[in-house]
Phi, psi and omega in degrees: 000125180252107183257134178246145177257128180274120180270160182303330180279002176092357180279144174265131179233152175297140177285115184293348182268354180271148183295334180296335180300327183264002179278109185301319180297322178287324183290312183256348187071184179257005184295336180291344178274346186303320178300329180281327179298325183286339183277346178248127178289151177291144179232126175256132180238128178226168184214141168230191185290339184257335187200169170254148178231129174247130175242116180258115183274108184218070181293149178086349179270162176253158184296333178279003175278349185255150170228127183236127179229153170230132179204131180051047179062023175241121177265124181239127179244124179239137178227145180217130180227139176235131180237138180217136177229133178231132177232140176227137178222099184290333179296324179262354179058053172219155175235148176221133177225121178239139177212155177215161180221133176221148177210159178208159172220128176234135179235144182225131174280125182278146178291163183299331183269011178280139178265087187303329186278358184236027181286133178245147179221142171213153183237125181207135176053040176080009180234124174270121183247125176247132177247124183244105181295153175266156179219151179288331176244157182291129178236109180261151178208158172233113182194165171265138182259126179276146179259128179268000000 
């Protein structure tokens, strides 16, 4: 319930005695988190009887932009992209150079039945797909995973 107090000058203000006044999400909204949301790619996780699948949505990146490691049942995906554009127009006598850099790291604790030593990865159409086979016994590994 959002209650407003009408002041004599006609302005509506939050009622400081209502619990919503102290609710940070209501006060600031969630829009202040949007810059952080864009720096992390979306990850879809699914499971079937044979394996787990992680889909990291990272359009515009190249497969050599990723580094994937597994150590102590923790899968870590790191991505780094650099973009640069240069334009020159001698008729107008100006140069323009724009560049940006973005990076992210996502880590996931693997379940006990994950077969850490058999993780496969491939990158296609802006999606990095990791397939993590299941095993009846725990199989731990420490390695870098190559992307095909």
